C-alpha positions as CSV (number, residue, x, y, z in Angstrom):
1,M,68.0,113.9,76.8
2,E,69.9,116.9,78.2
3,L,73.4,117.3,79.7
4,R,71.9,118.6,82.9
5,Q,69.9,115.4,83.2
6,L,73.1,113.4,83.0
7,Q,74.6,115.5,85.8
8,Y,71.4,114.9,87.9
9,V,71.7,111.1,87.5
10,I,75.4,111.1,88.4
11,Q,74.8,113.2,91.5
12,I,72.0,111.0,92.7
13,A,74.2,107.9,92.2
14,K,77.0,109.6,94.2
15,E,74.7,110.7,97.1
16,K,72.3,107.7,97.0
17,N,69.8,110.2,98.3
18,F,67.5,112.7,96.5
19,S,67.6,115.4,99.2
20,R,71.4,115.5,99.4
21,A,71.7,115.3,95.6
22,A,69.2,118.2,95.1
23,E,71.1,120.2,97.7
24,K,74.4,119.7,95.9
25,L,72.8,120.5,92.5
26,H,71.1,123.6,94.0
27,I,67.7,122.7,92.8
28,A,64.5,121.7,94.6
29,Q,64.0,118.0,95.3
30,P,60.6,117.8,93.5
31,S,62.3,119.3,90.4
32,L,65.0,116.7,90.6
33,S,62.5,113.8,90.9
34,Q,60.5,115.2,88.0
35,Q,63.5,115.4,85.8
36,L,64.6,111.9,86.6
37,S,61.1,110.5,85.9
38,K,61.0,112.4,82.6
39,L,64.4,110.9,81.6
40,E,63.4,107.4,82.6
41,K,60.2,107.7,80.6
42,E,62.2,108.9,77.6
43,I,64.7,106.1,77.6
44,G,62.3,103.4,78.7
45,V,64.3,102.0,81.7
46,M,64.4,102.5,85.4
47,L,67.8,103.9,86.5
48,F,67.2,103.6,90.3
49,R,65.5,101.4,92.8
50,R,63.8,103.6,95.3
51,T,63.3,102.4,98.9
52,T,62.3,104.3,102.0
53,N,66.0,104.5,103.2
54,S,68.1,104.7,100.1
55,V,68.3,105.0,96.3
56,E,70.3,102.2,94.5
57,L,71.3,102.0,90.8
58,T,69.8,99.4,88.7
59,H,72.0,97.5,86.2
60,A,70.8,99.9,83.5
61,G,71.5,102.8,85.8
62,S,75.2,101.6,86.3
63,V,75.7,101.5,82.6
64,F,74.0,104.9,82.2
65,V,76.2,106.6,84.9
66,H,79.4,105.2,83.3
67,K,78.4,106.5,79.8
68,A,77.1,109.8,81.2
69,Q,80.3,110.5,82.9
70,A,82.2,109.9,79.7
71,I,79.8,112.2,77.8
72,L,80.1,115.0,80.3
73,D,83.9,114.7,80.4
74,A,84.0,114.9,76.6
75,A,81.8,118.0,76.7
76,E,84.1,119.6,79.2
77,Q,87.1,118.8,77.1
78,L,85.4,120.3,74.0
79,K,84.7,123.4,76.0
80,Q,88.4,123.6,77.0
81,E,89.5,123.2,73.4
82,M,87.2,126.0,72.2
83,E,88.4,128.3,75.0
84,D,92.0,127.6,74.0
85,M,91.2,128.3,70.4
86,A,89.7,131.6,71.4
87,L,92.9,132.3,73.3
88,M,91.1,132.7,76.6
89,R,93.5,133.2,79.5
90,K,91.0,132.4,82.2
91,G,90.6,128.7,83.2
92,R,90.3,126.2,85.9
93,L,92.7,123.3,86.5
94,V,92.2,120.4,88.8
95,V,95.5,119.0,90.1
96,G,95.8,115.8,92.1
97,C,98.7,115.3,94.4
98,L,100.0,112.8,97.0
99,P,100.3,114.2,100.5
100,I,104.1,113.6,100.7
101,T,105.1,115.1,97.4
102,G,102.4,117.7,97.2
103,S,103.5,119.3,100.5
104,H,107.1,119.7,99.2
105,I,106.7,120.3,95.5
106,L,103.6,122.4,95.1
107,P,104.8,125.2,97.4
108,L,107.6,125.6,94.9
109,V,105.4,125.5,91.8
110,L,102.2,127.3,92.7
111,P,103.7,130.8,93.4
112,V,105.6,130.7,90.1
113,F,102.6,129.5,88.2
114,G,100.3,132.1,89.9
115,S,102.6,134.9,88.9
116,L,102.7,133.8,85.3
117,Y,99.0,132.9,85.0
118,P,97.1,134.9,87.7
119,E,93.7,134.3,86.1
120,I,93.9,130.5,86.0
121,E,92.2,128.9,89.1
122,I,94.0,125.9,90.5
123,V,92.0,123.3,92.5
124,L,94.1,120.9,94.5
125,V,92.9,117.3,95.3
126,E,95.0,115.5,97.9
127,D,94.5,111.8,98.3
128,S,96.1,108.3,98.2
129,S,97.8,106.9,95.1
130,S,95.0,104.5,94.3
131,K,92.3,107.1,94.7
132,L,94.1,109.7,92.6
133,E,94.6,107.1,89.8
134,Q,90.8,106.5,89.8
135,L,90.1,110.3,89.8
136,T,92.6,110.9,87.0
137,A,91.2,108.0,84.9
138,S,87.7,109.3,85.2
139,G,88.6,112.8,84.3
140,E,87.9,114.2,87.8
141,T,91.4,115.6,87.9
142,D,93.1,117.0,84.8
143,I,96.6,115.9,85.9
144,S,98.0,114.2,89.0
145,L,101.4,114.1,90.6
146,L,102.0,110.4,91.3
147,S,104.9,107.9,91.6
148,L,105.6,104.8,89.6
149,P,104.4,102.1,89.1
150,L,100.9,103.1,88.1
151,E,98.3,100.4,88.4
152,D,95.7,101.8,86.0
153,P,96.5,101.0,82.3
154,T,94.4,103.9,81.1
155,L,96.8,106.5,82.4
156,A,99.6,108.2,80.5
157,W,102.6,109.7,82.3
158,A,105.6,111.9,81.9
159,P,108.6,111.7,84.3
160,L,109.1,114.7,86.6
161,I,112.0,113.7,88.9
162,E,114.0,110.7,90.1
163,E,114.2,110.8,93.9
164,E,116.5,108.9,96.2
165,I,114.9,106.7,99.0
166,C,116.5,107.0,102.4
167,L,116.3,105.1,105.7
168,A,114.9,106.8,108.8
169,V,116.1,105.3,112.1
170,P,115.9,106.4,115.8
171,E,118.8,108.5,117.0
172,R,120.0,105.7,119.3
173,H,119.6,102.9,116.8
174,V,122.7,100.7,116.3
175,L,122.7,101.8,112.6
176,A,123.0,105.5,113.6
177,K,126.8,105.0,113.8
178,H,127.0,103.0,110.5
179,E,129.5,104.3,108.0
180,G,128.5,104.3,104.4
181,P,125.2,103.2,102.8
182,V,123.1,100.6,104.6
183,D,122.5,97.2,102.9
184,I,118.7,96.6,103.0
185,R,119.3,92.9,103.7
186,Q,120.6,94.0,107.2
187,L,117.0,95.2,108.0
188,H,115.2,91.8,107.8
189,N,114.7,91.6,111.6
190,E,113.8,95.3,112.1
191,P,110.3,96.5,113.0
192,F,109.0,98.7,110.1
193,I,106.6,101.6,110.2
194,V,104.8,102.1,106.9
195,L,102.1,104.1,105.2
196,K,98.6,102.5,104.9
197,K,97.3,100.5,102.0
198,G,96.6,102.6,98.9
199,Q,99.7,104.8,99.4
200,G,102.3,104.4,96.7
201,F,105.2,104.6,99.1
202,R,103.9,101.6,101.0
203,K,104.3,99.5,97.9
204,I,107.8,100.9,97.4
205,T,108.7,99.7,100.9
206,L,107.3,96.2,100.3
207,D,109.0,95.9,97.0
208,L,112.4,97.0,98.3
209,C,112.2,94.4,101.1
210,A,111.1,91.7,98.7
211,Q,114.0,92.5,96.4
212,A,116.3,92.1,99.5
213,G,114.7,88.7,100.2
214,F,112.4,89.3,103.1
215,V,108.9,90.4,104.2
216,P,109.1,93.4,106.6
217,S,107.7,93.1,110.1
218,I,105.2,95.9,110.2
219,V,104.4,97.2,113.7
220,F,102.6,100.5,112.9
221,E,100.8,101.9,109.9
222,S,99.8,105.6,109.3
223,S,98.3,107.7,106.5
224,N,100.7,110.5,107.3
225,I,104.4,110.5,106.6
226,E,105.0,113.0,109.5
227,T,103.4,110.5,111.9
228,V,105.7,107.8,110.4
229,Q,108.7,110.0,111.1
230,S,107.6,110.8,114.6
231,L,107.1,107.2,115.5
232,V,110.6,106.3,114.2
233,A,112.1,109.2,116.2
234,A,110.3,107.8,119.3
235,G,112.1,104.5,118.8
236,M,109.1,102.5,117.6
237,G,110.7,101.2,114.4
238,I,112.4,102.2,111.1
239,A,111.0,103.4,107.8
240,F,111.9,104.1,104.2
241,V,111.2,107.7,103.3
242,P,111.6,109.9,100.2
243,K,114.7,112.1,100.3
244,M,112.7,115.3,99.9
245,I,111.3,115.1,103.4
246,T,114.8,114.7,104.9
247,H,115.4,118.4,104.4
248,S,113.0,119.3,107.2
249,V,114.3,121.2,110.3
250,R,115.4,118.8,112.9
251,N,113.6,118.5,116.2
252,E,112.6,115.9,118.8
253,F,110.2,114.3,116.3
254,T,112.7,114.0,113.5
255,P,114.7,110.7,113.1
256,L,118.1,110.3,111.6
257,Y,118.3,109.7,107.8
258,L,120.8,107.2,106.3
259,S,121.7,106.4,102.7
260,L,120.7,103.0,101.3
261,G,122.4,100.5,99.1
262,D,124.9,101.0,96.3
263,P,123.4,102.2,94.1
264,A,120.8,103.9,96.2
265,P,117.1,102.9,95.5
266,S,114.9,105.6,94.1
267,R,111.3,106.4,93.0
268,T,110.2,108.1,89.9
269,L,107.7,111.0,90.3
270,V,105.5,111.5,87.3
271,I,102.8,113.7,86.0
272,A,99.8,111.5,85.0
273,S,96.7,112.1,82.9
274,R,94.2,109.9,81.1
275,K,95.4,108.4,77.8
276,G,93.9,110.3,74.9
277,R,92.6,113.1,77.1
278,Y,92.9,116.6,75.7
279,L,95.2,118.7,77.9
280,S,94.2,122.3,78.0
281,R,96.8,125.1,77.6
282,A,96.5,125.7,81.3
283,A,97.4,122.0,82.0
284,E,100.4,122.2,79.6
285,A,101.5,125.5,81.1
286,F,101.3,124.0,84.6
287,I,103.3,120.9,83.6
288,N,106.0,123.0,82.0
289,T,106.2,125.3,85.0
290,M,106.4,122.3,87.4
291,K,109.2,120.6,85.3
292,R,111.3,123.8,85.2
293,T,110.8,124.7,88.9
294,V,111.4,121.2,90.2
295,D,114.5,120.8,88.0
296,N,115.9,124.2,89.2
297,H,115.3,123.3,92.8
298,Y,116.4,119.7,93.0
299,N,118.9,119.5,90.2
300,G,120.2,123.0,90.0
301,G,119.0,123.1,86.4
């Protein structure tokens, strides 16, 4: 059994198609089929059910893919450790980020990190909270920028910043003239615009409303916080938003932002990785750079 054969099986499982898998692996389809047959003969079980239209994993195949991914991840971590021991400055770091936080924090961090470590390649993966947790737990991202709470118990995290949560309202909303922080309990009859399922900030919205004793009336959902803001500005509802986006330049698609509660609710942004996973020097350097940069920018540290 060879590592490349493990990669072949994982790719076939992902694509559910030999032609697409062979294309992604940059090998000929007959060679891929031959390697799979050789592997199945060696281990004595069928890994896939082949039909005219698709390729499906058998039960043994599912177990194999799970174990194979762990083996390949361990091999990659070993490689990183050896590179670090050899004091190699070149490297590749896969960083997961949420669309909201990534668009505001990474433009601060990446130029600084790039100037300090110009030969380290950064690959960005932008996705929903739930998907990023899966990718981080499986080792497909080295680290991810997420917000608490995390659902996956296999993830470890370190705090990055505590960020205030604000209320976005249309310019002509009755609350626009409100003095002082808004009590969330006042919002029980308001139409809410929220992010779609799988986004961490959606859960924060639902939790804040639940703590105030009501279930929000959701009138629109979006996967993009900019769309949420535009719909609020257009008078379609209200929304909870992270404070970092309130620093945007005002225009016709920008709502008004109000403070909430006393004390104000907040969310905790964290840097997450898989528990027990070896963090390369590149990952540690990126984390340290991000902490310093974010602290300087948001806290004046």
